[in-house]
N, C-alpha and C positions, 0 to 999 in steps of 0.2 A: 624750468628753463635753467640751463647752466650759466652761472655768472662768468662773464668775460674778465680775464685777468688783465690788469692795466700793464701796458708795455712801457717801461721807463728806461730800458737798456736792451742791447742786443742779447744780453744774458737771460732776458725774460722770454725770448723766442724759443718755442719748442724745437724748431728746426735747428737752431744753434746748439741746443743742449744735446739733441740726438747726434748731430755731426761731431760734436766734441767727444761724446761717449764712444762713438764708433771709432774715432781716431785713436783713442787710448787703447781700445781692444786690438786694433790693427797693429799698432806699434808694439804692444806687449805680447801678443799671441800669434800673430801671423808673420810679420816681417822677420823676427829673429829666427824663425824656423825654416826659412827658405834657404836653399843651397847657396853656397858661396859664389857659384858661377852666375847667379842671378843678381849679384851685388850692383851691377851697373845697368840693369834693365828692370826686371819686375820689382825687385826690392826697392830700387830708387823711385820707380813710378808710384808704387803703393805709398811710400813714405811721403812723397811730395803731394800727391793728390789728396790723401786723407787729412794732411795738415792744412791744405789750402782751403778746404770747405769752411771750417769755422772762422778762419781769417777773413775770407771773402765776405761772409755774412756780417762780421764785425765792421769791415771797411764799408760795405754797402749801407749798413745802418747809419754810419756817420755821414753818408751822402744822401740820406732819405729825403732831404729837402729838394734835391735835384732829381727829377723824374728819370732822366736818362742815366745819370750817375748811379743811382740806386739800382736800376734795372740791369745795367751792365754787370755789376757785381753779383747780383742774383743769378743772372744768366751764366756767368763764369762759374759760380758755385754749383749750379745745376750740371754744367759740363763736367766738372771734376767729380761730381757724384756719379754721373754716368760712367766716367772712366773707372771709378772704383768698382762698379758692378762688373765691368769687363775684366779688370785686373784681378779681382777676387775670384771670378769664374776661371780665369787662366790658372791662378795659383791652385785652386781646388782640383782642376782637371789635369794639369800637367804634373803636379807634385802631391798626389793624394797620400803618399807615405810620409810627407813632411808636415803637412798642415792638417788641422782638425776640419774635416769636411763639413760637419754639422755647424761648426762655428762660422765657417765661410758662408754657408747657406743663410745663416741668421744675419750676417753682415750684409750679404747681397740684398736680402729683403729690407734691411734697415736703410741702406743707401738708395734703394729703389723708392722707398717711402720718402726719404729726404728729398730726392729729386721731385717727387710729386708735391711735397710741401713747399719747396722753393718755387715751383711753377705757380701754385695757388697764392703764395705770398706776393709774387710779382703781379698776378692778375688782380688780387684784392687791393694792392697798393695803387694800381692804375685806376681802379674804380673809385677808391676812396679819394684820391687826389682830384678827380673830375667833379666831385660834388661841390 
């Protein structure tokens, strides 16, 4: 049986680590390659959403003693993760000559996984708090 890692900080959460790693890749490899005409639309959306996910997880962790406070941040992070799936799909499909399609697909999969992890985190937190 796999030993569970003790969670002492939001930085111990796999979902935070995945979200942070994905954010770095988006900011280093996707955003800079989009055309200038997307500066105030897709580029801005990708930048804001990818940065919001780890921030929301960190904020939610600080409110973990409040069931509704924690859940709100987790739900918001899940929404941003879903936005990233859509925005990366748009970048891949609209600008295939600007972005690395394989990298976009990898990031789409990672953000999809992140959304599922956030959902499970919210569910397990609710179950844990009821005990």
